Every structure is written in C-alpha cells, then in structure tokens.
N, C-alpha and C positions, 0 to 999 in steps of 0.2 A: 822283407819289407811288408811294410802293413796299405793294405787295400781300404778304398772309402768304404767297402761294405763286409768289411769281416764282420764276422759275428752273428750277422744280419739275416733272417729269413726272408724270401721274398716267395707271395705266392703269385701264380701266373696261369690266367686263367686261357683258354686258345693258345696252348702253349707249341702247339704241333709245329705249326707250321708261319711262314708270312713273319708281320713282324711282332704276334706272338713270339714264335720259337727264334727272331732275331735278341728279342726282349730278352730271354731267359740265359742266354750266351752272354748279352752283354751285362747283363748282372752277374752272373756267375764269376764271369773272368775277374770280374773288381772285387770278387770275396763271397758274394751273398750265396748263400744254402736256396737254392730253386726248389719251389716245389711244383710240380712243373701239371697240370691241366688238361686235359685232352682225351678226344673219343677213341684215338688212333691210337693202338698199342704201337703199332711199328714204328712211327712216328717219331712218340716221344722215345722209342728207345734210339734211335737216329739222332736227335736232340740228346739222349745222355752223352752217346759216345762223342759228341763232336763238344759237347762240356767237359766230357774227362779232358779229354783231348788237350784241354785247354786248362787246365790244371783246377776245372771247377767241381762240385758236387752238388748233385739235384735228387730228390725223391719224384720218383714217377707216380702220377696217379690220375691213369685212365678211366675217367668219369665224364660223365654227359651234365653240364649243369643244369640241367633243368631239371635232374633228378634233387629236388628239394633234400631229401635225407639223407644223399648221398654227400651233397656237398654239408650238409650241417655237421655231419658224420666227421668231414674232412676236415673242418675248422678246429672243431673240439678236440680231432685227434694232434694239429699242429699244438694246439695249445696245450694238449696231456704231454708232449714230447718237451715241447723250446717254451712251453708258457708265453706264447704272441708268436705272431708277424709283425715284419717291421715295412713292408713293403708288398704292395697289391696291383698288379697290373691285369690290367682286363681287355685280352684281345679275341675273345670267343664271338661269332655272329652267325646269324643265320639269312641267308639270303634266297628270298622265294623266286618262282618264275617270275621272268621278265613279261607284263601284262599291261593292258590299258588300265587305269584305275577302274573304270566301271565292269572291269572283267575277274574282281580276284574273287578267288574260289576262300567258301569259309576255311577249308583245312587248311590253304596256303596262311591265310590270317592268323590260324589258331599256331601255326609253328613259328608265323614269323615274332608273334605276342609272347608265345613261350618261353621262345632263347631270350630275343633281342630287348622283351620289356620284364616279362612280371620274373624271368630269371637272374636278370641284373638284378633288377631291386631286392629280391630275397638275397644273391650273394650280399650288398650294401649290407643289408639286414645282419647278417654271419661276419660278414668280416670286420663290421666296424668295431665292436668289442674284442675281437682277436689282435687287431692290430693297435687297440685303445694305449695296452701296459707298455708299448714300447718306448723310449726313450724319442724316437724319432717319426713316429708312424706319417706315411704316407701312403696315398694311390693313385693310379696315372690312368685316364682312358684314354681309349681314342677316338676323336672325332671322325665322321666324315658327312660333307655335304653333298647330298645329290639332289639336283631339280630339273633331273634328265626323264623324258617323257619314257614311260612302262616302267619305272622305279618307282613308283609310289612309296610302294608296302614296305621297301626297304628304306625310302628317306625318310617315311610316318616313324620308322623305328627310332632310328637314329636320332629324329627329333626327341622322342620320349629320352631316351638316355641325356642327350643333352642336356634335357632338362632338369632331370636327375639331378646329374653332377651338378651343374649350377648350384641346383639349390640348395645338396650338401657343400659345395664351397660356402655359400653365402652362411648357411647354418655353423660353420666350422672355422670363420674367421678371424675368428678370437682365440682358438684352441690352439695345442699343439699338433694337431691333425695339419697336413698339408695335401688339399687335393689336384689335381693336376687335368686339364684336358688341351689334350695335343693333337693337331692333326698333321698324318704324314701326308706328303707328296704323291702322285699314282704311282702306284706298286705292281708291277706281274702277279698279283696274285689271281686266285681261283674269280675271286669276288670280284675281279676287274674284268675279268676273262668272260662271265658270264654277260657281263651288263655290255661291253665293246670288244664282240669276237672279230676277228681277224687284224687287232691292231696289233701295231709293230713291238712287239713289249721289250726289244731292247731300246725305244727311248724311255722308258720307266724308272724310277729309282726302285735301288738295292733296297729293300726292307733291312739288312743290317747297316747301310747307309743311313735311311733314317731312324734306327735304332740311334746308332751313335750322334744323329744332330737332337732327338728328340730327349732322350733319356737323359742328359747331365742334371734335367731341370730336379734329380733325385739328389745329386750327387749334395753333402754335407754342403759345402760353400757356394750351392746356386743359390 
C-alpha cells in the first residue's frame, strides 16, 4: 500500500526528542526517509530504533546545527545521494537561563543568537536550494510565543525566527515551495520544564499527539 511520502526525503533538525523526534517518527511512518539531525547520539539511536519498529527508514546525522561547515556538508551530501530533499522540519532550539531582561549575560546572548537566529538563518540558506528540485518542496517550523517574565532572551529569538519564516512565506507565495509556521500546544519538554519547574506535566500535550495534529499540513492533499 502506497504511503503519502513514499520516495520523499525529510530533513529534521532537532530530531532527538520532543516535537522534533515525534515529527521524524510521523514522517517515517508515512513513507519518508528521514535524515535526523541532533547532537545527542544516544537519543538519535533510540529514534532510529523506533522508526525501524514502525517500518520506516532513517539516516542519523549527529551534528550541531551551529557548525555551519558541517551543516553545509550534510546538505551537500543529501544532494549528492538523493538529488534533493523534499521536506525540512526544524525543531532545534536553545534555551538560555531564565533571567531578568537587564541581567542577560553576553555569553547567554551569544549562545541563543548562535543557535536560534544565526544557525536558523544559515539553515534556511542551505536548505532552500536543497529542496528546490523537489516536485513538492516544503518547510515547516514551530512557533512559540513567550511573554512571561524572565524568558525575554528566548522570546526575542523566537520572534526573530518568526519574522524570518513569515518573510520566507511572503517571498515564496507564488513559488512551488510551501512554508509552514505552526504552533504546538504546551508539551512536557525540557524547554518548558526550565520555564515552569514543578508544573503538573500530566496536563500537557504529548509531542506525538501534537505532531499528528500539526504535520498533516504537509500531506499532498492538505
């Protein structure tokens, strides 16, 4: 029986846990060959086991997305092997320590800019030509709106991502490329645990449920 993403290549950055891992599993179960990128080798291997149990296929890429040379090489390798990617799902994020806005250190500022803004912008630059040859190129990014106190640096970086994605959407509105910006419900992730220590995590949405709710925008008939 044919699956909706049979023959497609899906690059998932930030694939080791949370919504990134859930997205990788959702895509693989529906026929995509997933290229899973994350820093944690053990978590990637566990993801690979789950994907294989679903009957899917994955290529693991234990890389740091802030390493521009490594990410450029990965995108080139995907092109050399398959000729293109079809889908890019971006879920990688860095969360700085909670702090009053006036107490942000230069080190924390540099780290959050490096991952959430600079690396994301460079990935857009690398991935755009990689997915352009696809018959149905798509990119999906996860939005997150934080206006709570002490989360200013994270909120700032997510606002920057949102602005870049919305600009990309407007610039490609008449192109075959479909750029999606979706917002998950609060999930029991490590990111949220830092913002809300002691929260009852049983009341939060399961990442797999959120992937099942949000990723159908990628389906051919969506």
